[in-house]
NUKE-49963 format. One record per residue (C-alpha): residue in one letter; chain; x, y, z; residue number from 0. Coordinates in Angstrom, 2 decimals. Each point is the difference from the previous one (the first is absolute). Layout:
<atoms>
A:A:X:Y:Z:NUM
...
</atoms>
This chain:
<atoms>
X:A:80.38:60.89:100.83:0
X:A:-2.28:2.69:1.44:1
X:A:-0.27:2.06:3.17:2
X:A:-3.32:-0.01:1.84:3
X:A:-1.46:3.17:1.47:4
X:A:-3.34:-0.58:1.71:5
X:A:-1.92:-2.89:1.54:6
X:A:1.88:-3.33:-0.35:7
X:A:-3.19:-1.92:0.90:8
X:A:-2.05:1.50:-2.84:9
X:A:-1.53:-2.84:-2.07:10
X:A:-0.27:0.46:-3.77:11
X:A:-1.83:-2.23:-2.47:12
X:A:1.22:1.24:-3.37:13
X:A:1.45:2.71:-2.23:14
X:A:-1.76:2.76:-1.92:15
X:A:0.43:3.42:-1.57:16
X:A:0.07:3.20:2.05:17
X:A:-3.51:0.94:-1.14:18
X:A:-1.61:-3.43:0.40:19
X:A:1.76:-1.44:3.07:20
X:A:-2.04:-0.77:3.12:21
X:A:1.12:0.13:3.63:22
X:A:0.99:-3.68:-0.30:23
X:A:2.24:0.48:-3.04:24
X:A:3.47:1.34:-0.75:25
X:A:0.52:2.63:-2.71:26
X:A:3.22:1.40:-1.44:27
X:A:1.29:3.28:-1.40:28
X:A:3.08:0.16:-2.23:29
X:A:-0.42:3.43:-1.64:30
X:A:-0.58:3.49:1.31:31
X:A:-2.77:0.45:-2.58:32
X:A:-2.25:-2.15:2.24:33
X:A:0.51:2.09:3.15:34
X:A:-3.47:1.56:-0.37:35
X:A:-1.54:-3.43:0.69:36
X:A:1.64:-0.37:3.41:37
X:A:-2.48:2.26:1.76:38
X:A:-2.98:-2.08:-1.15:39
X:A:1.34:-3.56:0.03:40
X:A:-1.59:-2.43:2.45:41
X:A:2.89:-2.47:-0.17:42
X:A:0.96:-1.78:3.20:43
X:A:3.69:0.45:-0.85:44
X:A:2.15:1.63:-2.66:45
X:A:3.14:-1.16:-1.79:46
X:A:2.14:3.07:-0.69:47
X:A:3.50:1.45:-0.24:48
X:A:1.82:1.97:2.69:49
X:A:-0.58:3.17:-2.01:50
X:A:-3.78:-0.47:-0.15:51
X:A:-0.54:-1.51:3.46:52
X:A:-0.30:3.37:1.73:53
X:A:-3.05:0.77:-2.13:54
X:A:-2.01:-2.83:1.62:55
X:A:-0.81:-0.48:3.71:56
X:A:-1.40:-3.54:-0.02:57
X:A:1.68:-3.43:0.08:58
X:A:2.95:-0.11:-2.40:59
X:A:2.44:-2.48:-1.54:60
X:A:2.94:2.15:-1.05:61
X:A:2.73:-0.99:-2.45:62
X:A:2.28:1.38:-2.71:63
X:A:-2.06:-1.49:-2.85:64
X:A:-3.77:-0.05:0.77:65
X:A:-0.85:-1.67:-3.30:66
X:A:2.38:-2.87:0.78:67
X:A:-1.49:-0.33:3.50:68
X:A:-3.47:-0.12:-1.54:69
X:A:1.17:-2.77:-2.38:70
X:A:1.30:-2.03:2.94:71
X:A:-3.27:0.47:1.87:72
X:A:-2.00:-1.33:-2.97:73
X:A:1.98:-3.25:0.25:74
X:A:-1.23:-0.53:3.57:75
X:A:-3.66:0.16:-1.00:76
X:A:0.59:-2.04:-3.18:77
X:A:1.65:-2.77:2.01:78
X:A:-3.00:-0.06:2.33:79
X:A:-2.39:-0.38:-2.94:80
X:A:2.13:-2.81:-1.48:81
X:A:0.12:-1.99:3.24:82
X:A:-3.11:-2.02:-0.93:83
X:A:1.40:-1.51:-3.24:84
X:A:-0.29:-3.79:-0.01:85
X:A:3.28:-1.82:-0.52:86
X:A:-1.34:-2.81:-2.16:87
X:A:-0.34:-1.27:-3.56:88
X:A:-3.60:0.00:-1.22:89
X:A:-1.46:-3.28:-1.18:90
X:A:-1.33:1.98:-2.97:91
X:A:3.51:0.93:-1.18:92
X:A:1.69:-1.98:-2.78:93
X:A:3.56:-1.07:0.78:94
X:A:2.16:-1.41:-2.81:95
X:A:2.74:-2.62:0.10:96
X:A:3.55:0.37:1.34:97
X:A:-0.85:3.14:1.96:98
X:A:1.63:1.18:3.21:99
X:A:-2.59:1.82:2.11:100
X:A:0.64:1.02:3.60:101
X:A:-2.47:-1.12:2.65:102
X:A:0.32:3.52:1.42:103
X:A:-1.70:1.76:-2.94:104
X:A:-3.61:0.91:-0.80:105
X:A:-1.57:-1.00:-3.32:106
X:A:-3.62:1.01:-0.61:107
X:A:-2.81:-1.53:-2.04:108
X:A:0.38:-0.52:-3.76:109
X:A:3.74:0.65:-0.12:110
X:A:1.70:-1.93:-2.83:111
X:A:3.60:-0.97:0.72:112
X:A:1.80:-1.66:-2.91:113
X:A:2.71:-2.66:-0.02:114
X:A:3.36:0.75:1.57:115
X:A:-1.07:3.11:1.92:116
X:A:1.84:0.97:3.22:117
X:A:-1.86:1.94:2.72:118
X:A:1.87:0.82:3.20:119
X:A:-1.06:0.82:3.59:120
X:A:-2.58:2.67:0.86:121
X:A:-1.13:0.55:-3.58:122
X:A:-3.68:1.01:-0.36:123
X:A:-1.72:-0.70:-3.33:124
X:A:-3.50:1.35:-0.63:125
X:A:-2.82:-1.72:-1.84:126
X:A:0.13:-0.46:-3.76:127
X:A:3.77:0.41:-0.33:128
X:A:1.74:-1.95:-2.79:129
X:A:3.68:-0.95:0.42:130
X:A:1.79:-1.49:-3.01:131
X:A:2.52:-2.83:-0.12:132
X:A:3.32:0.29:1.84:133
X:A:-0.79:3.39:1.54:134
X:A:1.33:0.90:3.45:135
X:A:-1.53:2.17:2.73:136
X:A:2.31:0.75:2.94:137
X:A:-0.70:0.48:3.71:138
X:A:-2.69:2.38:1.17:139
X:A:-1.29:1.16:-3.37:140
X:A:-3.69:0.71:-0.53:141
X:A:-1.80:-0.59:-3.30:142
X:A:-3.47:1.58:-0.07:143
X:A:-3.00:-1.61:-1.77:144
X:A:-0.07:-0.56:-3.77:145
X:A:3.68:0.61:-0.70:146
X:A:1.43:-1.93:-2.98:147
X:A:3.61:-1.15:0.38:148
X:A:1.32:-1.78:-3.10:149
X:A:2.66:-2.71:-0.03:150
X:A:3.58:0.48:1.24:151
X:A:-0.70:3.19:1.95:152
X:A:2.04:0.58:3.16:153
X:A:-1.47:2.23:2.72:154
X:A:2.15:0.96:2.98:155
X:A:-0.75:0.28:3.71:156
X:A:-2.60:2.34:1.52:157
X:A:-1.42:1.12:-3.33:158
X:A:-3.59:1.14:-0.56:159
X:A:-1.77:-0.49:-3.34:160
X:A:-3.48:1.48:-0.30:161
X:A:-3.04:-1.37:-1.80:162
X:A:-0.17:-0.24:-3.77:163
X:A:3.73:0.26:-0.61:164
X:A:1.63:-2.20:-2.65:165
X:A:3.61:-1.04:0.50:166
X:A:1.92:-1.78:-2.75:167
X:A:-2.16:0.41:-3.10:168
X:A:1.64:0.37:-3.43:169
X:A:1.08:3.43:-1.14:170
X:A:-0.57:1.66:-3.37:171
X:A:2.54:-1.89:-2.11:172
X:A:-0.61:-0.65:-3.69:173
X:A:2.00:-0.08:-3.23:174
X:A:-1.43:0.74:-3.46:175
X:A:0.00:-2.58:-2.79:176
X:A:-1.72:0.89:-3.29:177
X:A:-2.40:2.39:1.71:178
X:A:-0.90:-2.37:2.83:179
X:A:1.11:-0.06:3.61:180
X:A:2.11:-2.89:1.29:181
X:A:-0.15:-0.38:3.77:182
X:A:3.23:0.09:2.01:183
X:A:-0.39:-2.57:2.76:184
X:A:0.93:1.33:3.43:185
X:A:2.48:-2.37:1.64:186
X:A:1.06:2.09:3.01:187
X:A:-1.36:0.44:3.52:188
X:A:-1.21:2.72:2.35:189
X:A:2.25:0.34:3.07:190
X:A:-1.45:2.07:2.87:191
X:A:2.10:0.89:3.06:192
X:A:-0.96:0.39:3.66:193
X:A:-2.43:2.56:1.47:194
X:A:-1.50:0.86:-3.38:195
X:A:-3.61:1.22:-0.23:196
X:A:-1.93:-0.19:-3.28:197
X:A:-3.36:1.79:-0.36:198
X:A:-3.21:-1.36:-1.46:199
X:A:-0.34:-0.65:-3.75:200
X:A:3.69:0.47:-0.63:201
X:A:1.66:-2.08:-2.73:202
X:A:3.64:-1.11:0.02:203
X:A:1.19:-1.88:-3.09:204
X:A:2.52:-2.83:0.09:205
X:A:3.29:0.38:-1.81:206
X:A:0.18:-0.97:-3.65:207
X:A:3.64:-1.07:0.30:208
X:A:1.36:0.56:3.50:209
X:A:-2.16:1.13:2.90:210
X:A:-2.16:2.89:1.14:211
X:A:1.44:1.14:3.34:212
X:A:-1.68:1.89:2.86:213
X:A:2.49:0.60:2.81:214
X:A:-0.59:0.27:3.77:215
X:A:-2.29:2.64:1.53:216
X:A:-1.57:1.09:-3.29:217
X:A:-3.52:1.44:0.34:218
X:A:-2.30:-0.16:-3.03:219
X:A:-3.45:1.62:-0.10:220
X:A:-3.20:-1.19:-1.68:221
X:A:-0.28:-0.24:-3.80:222
X:A:3.73:0.06:-0.74:223
X:A:1.48:-1.91:-2.96:224
X:A:3.59:-1.29:-0.02:225
X:A:0.95:-1.62:-3.30:226
X:A:2.38:-2.89:-0.73:227
X:A:3.58:0.21:1.29:228
X:A:-0.62:3.17:1.99:229
X:A:2.17:0.50:3.10:230
X:A:-1.19:2.08:2.96:231
X:A:2.69:0.88:2.56:232
X:A:-0.46:-0.39:3.74:233
X:A:-1.99:2.63:1.88:234
X:A:-1.69:1.43:-3.10:235
X:A:-3.70:0.99:0.08:236
X:A:-2.26:0.13:-3.08:237
X:A:-3.43:1.67:0.12:238
X:A:-3.20:-1.00:-1.79:239
X:A:-0.42:-0.18:-3.77:240
X:A:3.72:0.14:-0.70:241
X:A:1.58:-2.31:-2.58:242
X:A:3.57:-1.11:-0.65:243
X:A:0.71:-1.53:-3.41:244
X:A:2.18:-3.00:-0.74:245
X:A:3.63:-0.27:1.11:246
X:A:0.01:3.36:1.77:247
X:A:1.66:0.35:3.38:248
X:A:-1.06:2.26:2.87:249
X:A:2.65:0.57:2.67:250
X:A:-0.10:-0.19:3.77:251
X:A:-2.09:2.34:2.18:252
X:A:-1.76:1.64:-2.93:253
X:A:-3.58:1.24:-0.09:254
X:A:-2.29:-0.02:-3.03:255
X:A:-3.15:2.00:0.66:256
X:A:-3.37:-0.80:-1.60:257
X:A:-0.35:-0.59:-3.74:258
X:A:3.72:0.01:-0.84:259
X:A:1.16:-1.76:-3.18:260
X:A:3.47:-1.45:-0.57:261
X:A:0.79:-1.29:-3.51:262
X:A:2.06:-3.12:-0.69:263
X:A:3.73:-0.38:0.64:264
X:A:0.28:3.05:2.26:265
X:A:2.35:0.01:3.00:266
X:A:-1.06:2.29:2.86:267
X:A:2.66:0.58:2.67:268
X:A:-0.46:-0.25:3.78:269
X:A:-2.05:2.55:2.00:270
X:A:-1.76:1.51:-3.00:271
X:A:-3.41:1.54:0.71:272
X:A:-2.43:0.31:-2.91:273
X:A:-3.15:2.09:0.38:274
X:A:-3.52:-0.92:-1.12:275
X:A:-0.84:-0.52:-3.69:276
X:A:3.64:0.20:-1.11:277
</atoms>
């Protein structure tokens, strides 16, 4: 998706910022505010737009959206670093009864897989992960170390869940009787679509009655809390330290910046953009 201007035989070993890139690395520029760095960069090649390409005389990858080109380039180097993952089930993992586990997945040491779990092809599960009964992890998803997945959680294809996250715990549900709290048992599930990424130490509660639903292509940062029966529409992104209270719904292609708070039973429409600390 890019046009090359320069030496097609130039070898590059990685990506870096304009200021830190070496002659063996590719840098990118997406804003005119960084033009001052072009004269001093040592990058071996530059990802840039047509408008900014005339400001740089070296090797260039030119496209309409330099930030998108940069994102695609990161995938190349990530795939190279992932090429040494062993496709095997560790002898130190615990596998429960009546499971369906692909022989094309990777399960590391000290993973605990409960009864009735389904794990499909090309799934990678890091050490110390717990997966509760009757949960499902679809093709190509990656679960990083020390994630806790409770029972009856469904995770779609090509998802990424980072370390320390908890998926499917009970939400804050209690009724008062004579001054004491009576717990409301949570009987629902967490349903996660395809291509969802969940940051580290994020907590997503299961539904109390009905399910908590995260649709396709949702991106969730670190330290986010989604309460019981929350629905997040496809393509929405939620930044760190934001929280959505029970039974609220966020539409499709929304963005919640850092430290946003949504109270219970709120319906946010599609393509709504909420700035930090709202």
